[in-house]
PATOR-144313 format. One record per residue (C-alpha): x, y, z. Coordinates in steps of 0.5 Angstrom, whole numbers, padded with zeros to 4 digits. Example, Ala and Ser with C-alpha at 12.3 -4.5 7.8 and 13.67 -1.06 7.14 Angstrom:
BEGIN
<<0025, -0009, 0016>>
<<0027, -0002, 0014>>
end
This chain:
BEGIN
<<0000, 0000, 0000>>
<<0006, 0005, 0002>>
<<0008, 0004, -0005>>
<<0001, 0005, -0008>>
<<0001, 0012, -0004>>
<<0008, 0014, -0006>>
<<0006, 0013, -0014>>
<<0000, 0017, -0013>>
<<0003, 0023, -0010>>
<<0007, 0024, -0016>>
<<0001, 0023, -0021>>
<<-0004, 0028, -0022>>
<<-0011, 0027, -0018>>
<<-0014, 0024, -0025>>
<<-0008, 0019, -0026>>
<<-0008, 0017, -0019>>
<<-0015, 0016, -0019>>
<<-0014, 0012, -0025>>
<<-0008, 0008, -0022>>
<<-0012, 0006, -0016>>
<<-0018, 0004, -0020>>
<<-0014, -0001, -0024>>
<<-0011, -0004, -0017>>
<<-0018, -0004, -0014>>
<<-0021, -0008, -0021>>
<<-0015, -0013, -0021>>
<<-0016, -0014, -0013>>
<<-0023, -0016, -0015>>
<<-0022, -0020, -0021>>
<<-0017, -0024, -0016>>
<<-0022, -0025, -0011>>
<<-0027, -0027, -0016>>
<<-0022, -0032, -0019>>
<<-0021, -0035, -0012>>
<<-0028, -0036, -0011>>
<<-0029, -0039, -0017>>
<<-0023, -0044, -0016>>
<<-0026, -0046, -0009>>
<<-0033, -0048, -0013>>
<<-0029, -0053, -0017>>
<<-0027, -0057, -0011>>
<<-0032, -0063, -0010>>
<<-0033, -0066, -0004>>
<<-0031, -0073, -0004>>
<<-0033, -0075, 0003>>
<<-0037, -0071, 0009>>
<<-0037, -0072, 0016>>
<<-0043, -0069, 0020>>
<<-0042, -0065, 0026>>
<<-0043, -0067, 0033>>
<<-0049, -0062, 0035>>
<<-0046, -0060, 0042>>
<<-0051, -0062, 0048>>
<<-0051, -0055, 0051>>
<<-0053, -0052, 0045>>
<<-0059, -0057, 0044>>
<<-0061, -0056, 0051>>
<<-0061, -0049, 0049>>
<<-0065, -0050, 0043>>
<<-0059, -0046, 0039>>
<<-0060, -0047, 0031>>
<<-0057, -0044, 0025>>
<<-0052, -0044, 0020>>
<<-0044, -0044, 0021>>
<<-0040, -0042, 0015>>
<<-0033, -0045, 0015>>
<<-0027, -0043, 0011>>
<<-0023, -0049, 0009>>
<<-0016, -0049, 0006>>
<<-0016, -0055, 0002>>
<<-0009, -0058, 0000>>
<<-0008, -0061, -0008>>
<<-0009, -0068, -0005>>
<<-0016, -0066, -0002>>
<<-0014, -0066, 0005>>
<<-0017, -0060, 0009>>
<<-0010, -0057, 0012>>
<<-0014, -0051, 0016>>
<<-0021, -0049, 0018>>
<<-0023, -0042, 0020>>
<<-0030, -0040, 0022>>
<<-0033, -0034, 0018>>
<<-0040, -0033, 0021>>
<<-0045, -0037, 0026>>
<<-0046, -0038, 0033>>
<<-0040, -0039, 0037>>
<<-0043, -0045, 0041>>
<<-0044, -0049, 0034>>
<<-0037, -0046, 0031>>
<<-0032, -0051, 0034>>
<<-0037, -0057, 0032>>
<<-0037, -0055, 0025>>
<<-0030, -0054, 0025>>
<<-0028, -0061, 0027>>
<<-0033, -0064, 0022>>
<<-0030, -0060, 0016>>
<<-0023, -0061, 0018>>
<<-0024, -0069, 0017>>
<<-0028, -0068, 0010>>
<<-0024, -0070, 0004>>
<<-0024, -0066, -0003>>
<<-0023, -0069, -0010>>
<<-0015, -0068, -0011>>
<<-0014, -0061, -0015>>
<<-0008, -0058, -0019>>
<<-0006, -0053, -0013>>
<<-0009, -0051, -0006>>
<<-0015, -0048, -0006>>
<<-0020, -0044, -0001>>
<<-0027, -0047, 0000>>
<<-0033, -0044, 0004>>
<<-0038, -0049, 0007>>
<<-0044, -0047, 0010>>
<<-0047, -0052, 0016>>
<<-0054, -0052, 0018>>
<<-0055, -0054, 0025>>
<<-0063, -0056, 0026>>
<<-0066, -0059, 0032>>
<<-0071, -0065, 0030>>
<<-0077, -0064, 0035>>
end
């Protein structure tokens, strides 16, 4: 970022805005590419999360979104909760950590939604 600001200090305001817009567009395309690449990784095997007993008793339900880093061989190497109830998050992370994906050419990031519901 410091380099971008140093460059824009030497440009006219109009040229600086154009340069900044180009950087923003490149960043947007990179994010879009990562998202599309993530959708290409099919799940080979899933492990269902174990519903935390305390969450069951309290009637806590909802969707937990997990970001998983998947190695080229299909194994999950890292997980991180992006959103959802914190009482359900660790169960979701534990489950997704044991998922396996179809092998790919490179490491990828996949977002997974796990829906916790109670059957009455």
